N, C-alpha and C positions, 0 to 999 in steps of 0.2 A: 504493500500500500504506500509506504514512504517513497519507494522508487517511482511509483506511478505519479505521486504528487510532484516529485522532482522533475520528472519528464514534462508534466503539464506546465509547471512553472517555467521550465526552460523554453517551451514553445511560446508561452505568453510573453516571456521576456523578449524573445526574438521578434514577435509581432509588434510589440510596443516599440522596440528599437527601430524597426523599419518605419513605423508610423511617425515617430519623433523625427526620424531622419528626413522625412519629406519636408517638415517645417524647418529643420535645422539647416539643410543644405539645398533647399529649393533655389532654382535660378532666379536671380533678381529680376524684377519687372523693369522693362525698358523705360517706363515713364517714372519709375521711382528709383533714384540712384541707390545702388548698393553701398552700404557702409562696411568698411573693414571690420573684422572681429574686434579690433581694439575700440571701435566705436559702434556699439549695437544699434539696431535691434536684430538683424537677420540671423546671426549665428549665436544667439544667446541660449537657445534650448539645447540641452545636452542629450546625446544618444543614450538610451537606457542601458544598452550593452553594445560593445564593439564587435560586430559580426561581419562576415564577408559582404553582406549587402551594404553595410555602412561603409566599409573600406572601398568597395567598388563604385559606389554612387556618390562618394564625397567629391567635392570640387577639386580638380587638379590644376594647380596654378603653374604657369611657366616662370622662368626667371624674370625679374623686374629690370627694365631698361630705362634709366633716367634721361631726361632731356638736358640740353646744354647748360641750363641754369640750376639744375638740381632741385627743381620745385615739383616736377611731375614725373611719373614713371609709367611706362607701358607694360602690360602683361596680358596673358591670355588665361582663360578658365574654361575647362571642358568638364561637363557633368553628364553622367549617364543616369537615366531613369528606368528602373525595372518595371514601373507601372506602365509606361508608354513604350518601353523598349526602344528608346531613342536617345541620341547623344546631342547635346547642345554645346556650342562653342561661342565664346564671347571674347572680344577684345575690350579691355578695360583700362581706365586711367586712374592711377593712384595719386592723390594729393599728398606729397611727402610731408607737408607742414602740418596738416590736420588729420591725416589718415583716411579721408573720405575717398571712396571709390565710385566712379561713374562709368556707365556703359558707353562705349564708342560705337560698337556694332555687334549684333548677334546674328547677322546674316549667315546662312549655311555656307560651308566650305571656304571660310575666310581664315587666314593664318598669317603668321610672321609679321607682326607690326614692327615698324621701324620709324624712328624720328627722321623727318625730312624737313630740316630747318625747324619752324614752329608747327609744321603740319605733320600728319602721320601717313605713312605709306604701308599698305598691306597687300597681300596676294588674295585673289579670289578665283577659285577654280569654277569654270562654267562648263557647258556641254562639250563633249568630245575632248576632254582634257586640255582645253584652251585655258590660259591663265590671263586674268586681267590684273594690272597693277593699279590699285585704287588709291587715290589721295583724298584724305579728309582733314578737316580742321576740328578743333575741340568743341565747336558749336554744332557739329553734325552735318555740315555741307560736304559733299563728296563729288568726285569726278574720276573718270578713267584716264590715267596718264599714258597707258600703253597696253597693247594686246600682244601676247606671245602665243603662238599657235602650237604650244606643247606644254607639258608639265615642267615647271621650274621650282626651285626652292633655295634655301640658304642665302637669303638676301644680305648683302653688305653694302653700305653706302659710305662715300667720302666726299665731303664738300671741296670742290675745286676753287670756286669763288662764289660770290653771292648770285643765286639763281642758276647755278650750274653744279650738278652733283654727279660724281662717278658712281656707277652701280656695278656690282658683280653678283652673279647668281650661278647656280649649278643646274644642269639638265643633261639628259642623255644626248649623245651625238651619234648619228648614223655613220657607217664606214666612210662615207664621202665627206664627213665633217659637218653636215647640216644638222640642225636641231631636230631631234627625233620625237615623234608623237606616235605611240603604239596604236592609237585608235585611227590614225590616218594612214597607217602603213598598209600596203597591199596584203590581202589575205592569202596565205600560203595554201597550196592544194594538198600538201602532206604535212603531217605533224612530226615526221622523222627529224632527228637531229644527229649530225655527224661531227665527231671530234677527232683531231689528230694530236692534241696536246692537252695538258691539264690547265685550268680547271674545267671539269664537266659541270659540276654543280657547286654552288656557294651559298651557304647558310640555308635558304629556303627556295632558291630559284636555280633553274638551269642557266648556265652562262650563255649569253647571246653576243652577236657581233657588235651590238651597241655598247658604248662605253660612257662612263661618267665624264663630264667635262665642265670647265668653268667658262662662263660667258661674261663679257663686259660691254658697257655702253654708257650713255649719258642721259640724265634727266635734266632737260633744259627748260628754264622758265620762259614762257612766251609773253608777249605784250598783253596787257589786260584788255578784255573786251570793254565796250562802252559802259555796260552795267556792272562791271566788276571792279573791285578795289585793287586787285592784284591779278597777275597773270596765272597761267596754269603750267604745270610741268608736263613736258612731252618726252616720251622715251624714244631714243634713237635706235637704230638697228643694232642688234646684239652681235658681238664678234666672238668667235670660238678661240679661246686662248691656246688650246691644245691641238688644233688642226694640223695634221701631217707630222705630229711629233711622236706618235706611238705611245704617248703617256696617258694615264688615266688618273684623274683627281676630281672629287674626293676618292680616296681608296675604299673600295667596297669591302665588307657590306655595311659598315657603320659610319664611314667618313661623312663629315658634314662641314659646318663652319670652322671647325678646328683644324681643317686641312688646307685652308687658304686665307689670305688677308689682302686688303686693298689699301693703297695710299694714293697720294696725288701724283705720284710718278711711276707707279707700277703695281704689279701683283706678285706676291710670293705664294708658293704652294708646295705641297709634298706629293710625290707619286712613287709607286713601286718601280724598281729598276726594270726597264723593259727588256733587258737582255737576259733576265733570270726567270725561271719558272715560278709563278706566284704561289703554286701549291706547295713548293718545297723550300721557298725562301721568304724571308721577311724584309730583306734589304729594300730600303726606300731612300730617295734623295730629296734634298731641298733645292728648289729652283726659284730664280728671280727673273721676272719678265719686265724690262723697262717699257713704259708706255708714255709717249709724249702727247698723244691725242687719243682720247677714249672713244672717239667717234670713228676711228679707222683701225684697220688691221695693224698689228705691231710690225715694226720695221726690222726686228731682230728675233732670234730664237730665244727660248728660255735658257738662262744661264745656270748651270748646275754648280752646286757648292758641295765639295767633299772635304771632310775633316779627317785627318789621319787617325786611324785607330777606331773610327766609328763606322761600322758596317752593317748596323741593324735597322730596325724600324724607325721611322721618322714621323713626327707629328707637331702640331701646334705652331706653325709659322706665324709670327706676328711682327708688325711694324711698330716702331715707337710713334708717339703722338706727333712728332715733328717730321715723320717719314724718312729721317736720315739713317736710322739704325733698324736692325731686325734681329730676331732671335728665334730659336726653335729647339725642339727636344729630339734627341736621337740616342738610340741604343748602340751598344758596342758589338754585340754578337748577332750575326745573320742566322736566322732560323730559330731564335729564341724570343717569343713574343712577350715574355715577362721579364726580360733583362731590365736592368736599371736605366731609366732615362737620364741622359746627360744633358746639361744646358749648354747650348752653343750660342755665342754672341757675335753679331756682325756689327762692329761700331759704325761702319760707313758702307751702305749698300752699293756705292760706286767703287768700292775696293773689296770685292767678295773674297779675294784670296786671304784677307785678314780675319776670316772667320775663325773663332777660337773656342775650344771647349773650356769652360770656366769651372771653378771648384775642383780642379784636377789635383791628383796626388801622385807622388813618385811611384807608388806601387800599382798604379792604374785603376785602383778601386774607387777613387774619388774621395774628396774630403767629407762629403755629406752622404750619410748612409740612408737616404730617402730617395724615392723615385717620383719626381714631380709628374703630375698628370695634366697640368695646365700652366700657362705662363702669360704674363702681361707686363708691359712697361708702366711705370708710374707716370703721372701727368707731366712731371718735370724731367722725365727721361733719365733720372739719376739712380733709379732703383728698379729691381725686378720683383714682381709678385709671383710666387710659386704656390700652386695647389698640390698637396701631397698627403698621402695616407700616413697616419702615425698612431699605432697602437689602438686600432679600432675606431679611429675618427678621421674625417677628411678635413684637414686644416689648411689655413692660409699662412704663408711665410713671406718674409721680406728680406731681400739682400741688396746692399748698396753696390753700385757699379763704380769701381775705381777708375781713375784716368787711364790706367793700363790694365785691360781685362785680365791678363795673366796674373796680376797681383790680387785677384779676388780670392782671398783665403779666409775671409771672415764668414762663418757659417750663417745660413739664413736664420732669422729669428721669427718665432711664432707671433702671428697677429691675432689669430683666433685660437680657442682652446677647447671648444665643445662642438658637438654635432658634426655634420658633413656638408661641405660647401658644394654647390652645383654651378655657381657662376659669380663673376665679379665684374663691376663696371666702375669707372671713375664717377663720383657722385655728380660732378659738374665740370665744365671746362675750367682748367686751372686749379681745381680743388684737390687737396691731398687726400680727402676722404673718399671712401668707397661705398658703393651700394652692393651688398652681398646677399645672395640668395642661398638658402641652405635648408636642411631638414634634420630631424632627430628621430629616434625610435618611437616617439609619441606625438610628434608634430609633423604634418606632411609638407608644410611650406612656411618658411620664415624669411622675412626681409629685414636686414639690419644695416645701419650706418656704422661703418668701421673707420676709426682713426688709426692708421698704421703706426703713427708715432706714439700714440697713447692708447693702447688697446683697452686699458681699464675704462675708457670713456665710450666704449662701443655701445650703441643704442639700438635696441630692438624696435623696429618701425612697425612691423605687422606680423601677426601670427594667424595663419589660415584657420587653425582649430583652437585658438586661444590657449596655446600651450598644451594641447591635448584634451582640454576640458570638454570640447564639443564631441569628442569621441568617447568620453568617459575614462580617459587615460590620464596618467600623471607621471612626472619624472621620478617620483618616489618609488615607482614599480621597477625602475631600472637600476642595476648595480653591476659590478664586475668582480671577477675572481681571477687569480693566478694560481696555477698548479704546476708541479714538476713534470717536465716532459720526459721523453724516453732517453734523453741525453743530458748534458750539463747546461740546461736552459729551462726557463719557465714558459708556460703556455697561457695565453690570455683568453678569457671567455666572457661574454655578456650574459647577464642573468636578468630575466624578466618574470616578475611575479604577477599573479592575477590582481586586478584592481580591488577585489574584495578579500585580499589575503588577510588571514587571521593568524596571529602568533599562536603557536601550540598545535596547529593543525598541519597535516602532511598532504602534499599534493604530488600527483604523478609527474614524472619527468618527461619532457619532450626534448630530445637531444637532436638539434638541427645541425647538419653537416653541410658546409658551403661548397659551391662548385669552383671551377677554375682549372686545376686545383690552385693556381696562383691567384687567389682572391682573398677576401676577408669579410666577416660580419662587421659592420660598422654601426655607429650611432647614427642611423640613417633610415629614412622612410622607404618602404617598398610596397608596391601593390601586388607583387607576386608571392614573395616569401616574407610575410610580415610576422615577426615573433609575437606581437600583441594579439593577433588572431588566435593563436594557440593558447596564449596565457589566459585570455578571456573565456576559453572553454574549461578552464580549471587546472591548467598545467603550470608548473614552474618550467620555463623555457630556458635552456642553456645552449648558447651558440659558441662553440669553441673555435679558435683560430690556430689549428695545429701546424706542424711543419709544412712548409710550402705556402703559408699565408703571406700576404703582402702587408707592408706597413710596420714590420718588425725587424728591418734590416735585410739587405740583399742576400746575405749568407743564409738566413733562415728561409727565405723564399727559394733559393737555389737548391737547398738540401733535399728537396723532394725528387730531384732527378735520380733516376734508377732506384727509387724507393717508394713507388706509389702505394703499395700495401704494407710498407715497412714502418718508417718513422711516424707518419701521420696516424696509422692504426694504433701504434703503441702509445702515442700521445692521447688518443681517444680512450684507450683502455685506462690509462692513468687518470684521465679526467673523470671517467665514470667512477673509479674507486675513490677519488678525492671527494666527489659529490656525495657518495654513499657514506663516507666517514666524517665529513665536515659540515654538511648542510642538513641538519636534522628535520627541516621542513619539507625535504624532498623524499618522496617514496619511490626508491629505485626498484622496488619489487613490481611496480606498475609502470615501468618505463617503456617508451616508444622512441624510435629513431626514424628520422626522415632526411632525405638528401636528394639533390638534383645535379645532373651532369656528373662532375667528379664526385659530388656527394652521393649521386645515384650509384656510381662505381663502388663507393665505400659501403653502401647498403648491401650490394651483392658480395663484396669482400667480407664484410662483417657476418653476413648470413652463413658463410662457409667456415667461420672461425669461432673461437670460444666466446667472444663478445656477443655474438649473435644469440646465444642462449640466455643472455641477461635481459633481453627485450621481449615484451609481450607481442609486439608487432613492428613491422618495418614498412616504410614507403620509399620506393625507388622511382624517381622521375627522370626519364631520359638518361639512364645510366649505362655504363659499359658492362656488358655480360662477357664478351670474348675479346681479349686484347687483339687477336689477329684480325678481327673485323674492323678495327680502327683503320685498316688499309682502305676501307670503303668511305672513310671520312673525307671531307672537302680539303681541309688544310693539313697536309701531310707533314709539314715542318713540326707540328705540335707533338705527335707521338714520336717522331724521329728524334727530337731533342730530349724529351722527357724519359724515353726508354733507351737512350744511348746509341741510336742509329736506326736505319730501316730494319724491317723484320728479318731480312735475309742476312744481315750482318750482326744483329743483336738479338737473335732468336731466344737466347737464354733469358735475357731480361724480359722480353715480351711474354715468355711462358711463365716466368717466375711470379709475375704479378697478375696472372690471369685468373679472375674469379671463377671461370668455368671449370678450373681444375679441382675445385672443392665442392662441387654440387652434391657429392654424396653426403655432405653434412647439412644440407639445407633442410630446415625443419620449422623455422619461425614463420608464423603467418605474415604474408607480404602482399602489399598492393603494388602493382607495376603500372606505371603510366608512361606511354610513349606515343609520340605524334607522327603523323604521316609525312609532314613537310620538314621533319628534322633531318637535314643532310649533314649536320655536324656528327651526330650519332644516329645512324639509320634505324628505322623502326624494327628491323630484324633483331636488334639487341634486346628490346623489350619483349618481343614475341618469344625469343629463345628462353629468356628468364621465366616467363609465364608458363611456357611449355614444360620446363623442368619442374617447377613448383606443382603443376597439375599432375604430371606423371608420377611425382613422388608422393602425391596425396596430401600436400601441404595446403592448408587453407590459403586461398589466394584470389585475387581479383585483378582484371586487366581493364584499364581505361585508356582510350585513345581519342584524339581529335583529328579527323582527316584534314581540317583546314588550319591547323596550328603548326608552328615550327618547334624549335628547342624550348620555346616559352609558350605559355598560354596567355594571350593578350586580349582576346575578345571578352567583353564583360559577361555575357551569358555563359560562355564556355568556362570562364574563370569561376563563376558562381558554382557551376556544376563540379569543377575541379575541387573547390573548397568543400563542397557538400560531401563528395565521395571520400576525400581525404579525412575530413573531421569525423564522419560517421565510422570510418574504418578504425582509426586510432582510438576514438572514444569507446567503441565496442570492447576493445581488448584492454583498455586502461580502466574500465569500470566506471566511465562517465556517461551521463545521458547522451543520447544521439543528438547531433546538431539539428537534424531534421528526421522525423519519423519516416519510415519507408513509404507511407502513403503520400507524403508531401515532398519527397526528394526531387521530383520533377524529371525523372528519367526512368527508363525501363531496361532491365537486363536483356541483352540481345541473344545470349546463348540459350539453347534448349536445356531445361532443368534435367539433372541426372537423378536417377532412382537409386544409384549405388555407385561404388567405385571411389573416385577422387572426392575429397571433401570440398564442399561449397561454403562460401561465406554467406551467412544469413543473420539477420538482426534478431 
């Protein structure tokens, strides 16, 4: 009877949470300006319980982009409604001085707002993938400045002089160098695809002859019409930066604005080395293209910059605010995507041969044992701002640029100390302050004004969820632990308790293993693997960062090479024992473990080893079952590096860490999730694991999404993912189901068995 009451209360709690969610996160009315959470009323109602519905329908804000005087900031908000099954997108304007937010537009298929002097430029997709460049003012008047007959994105602007602005965008180029629109392309009579070299597939698509490219042009102010107080901007013809170069930028599959930059005298970009196979090499190069006239084709070829000793991946090319200098990040080793990023400074773009790696050391390891993921010049061009992971946080650092770059031996200093940064911008022209966008484990979007010279004066400007209150979460739920690893080092882990945590009670453990493997759990929001979702089901969630994790020094990250199931597994065993012996509020007898990608590999590895018997249930999302099958993955440099070489030269290592070798030990109930469009780890990996579990009579379930890749991104699919996952682990941990079987919203596809292999049932 008590269990029935608990289940009923859980259902009512979820229903109430969704009901409150509608009022808490409903899209602002166009005629009633939305006020930021700092200035109610819209987000004053708290969600009764943080559920997947709350997570997935909460407003998702972009980074905030300030205008030239630092008084206003642009951002976008997207919101999904499970009631109407529709997504709304808005471009909004934040008043930095009073926190008030007003709607600019909520037209469908609008995106990427940018400041265009005192006006706003954004993209609007119309029929047949045609793109309109729309200009509007803060009073709501709009016009179309140009029409591009293809999809474009990643807008960057640079004022050349009053009324004349250079623009750079990215879009696909056909083999002849023209802008490519897939909807306007001739329809092929056959669907067959022929390949003579790698790659065949990348991430979730088959590789085609069309390539990413950067395009530039000018937005020129016309003379005003009689009835207008000022003229209108008109877009010139776009020029393909990379035509006839055999280069591709941004680098697929994830490259965007961080792969190029624009100044008043040219464009810098990064591209993979065209002489090397992209499937087996990570080497990329930095290029500078001088441009004297943004309305015409360039008069010279892109100029390549090579720095001695740096032969790896390349990213984040940026100009200084005065356009004289540039900087970028580059790794040392070709074929290693998680090598440490080194900072390269070009004091004068007219003297590219002077490009210098800064913060160097005599031993080649570098003075700073962090790997920056982003870089920006200060407004006065005297300092560099670096974004880097450090011990489970994504922080901002500052380092001064000496007169002689080779003399840069002072380590970067922390400017922020909490959360994880997603973007930074100068607050205003000439201002030393920064507008920083970030998140935490309990807050999905924060805007702050940061003073790099006096970090103690950092000011929180806006919190999308009022510090987590709108989600029913608080920072008091979050703590961290350190435990002894398998060697002479300590391992860090985040701990998240339920919001209704009561001293003296015990809660089942949810042990979450991150992917990568060179990655880390951070004090950062996620809409895919959010620890708070599991905590609010009644778990103490612990997210360890074992050997191979990033942000704890490059040696710690590198140590996973040739040790996939070795050091990290031993770290996780030690962590489990530490939790059992030192955290009395955690019930390890009701523990469950979950992981995706490398974390999914670790679920299969754990399943075949002693630690697997310590868990009531496992969840493997898009994990490795057979190491040999990684030869069917898209980026072959990854297993080749981590396993010491290709399969035929390092077969012993590939075999040593193969989970399939230990299937005779598999006995813990396991949920297997694998998606059809996952070309990083093909679906055969998940099917093989499920086949083994079924044939061995182990309680198991298989979940797949034919339209998803390595991740589950569509809201309705994600809700089903969460429902299946939570019901699975709650069943074995002795917690009420997230949703009763009658309300799960899906049906089991397979024919029920009358005997033989065990089936999962509620």
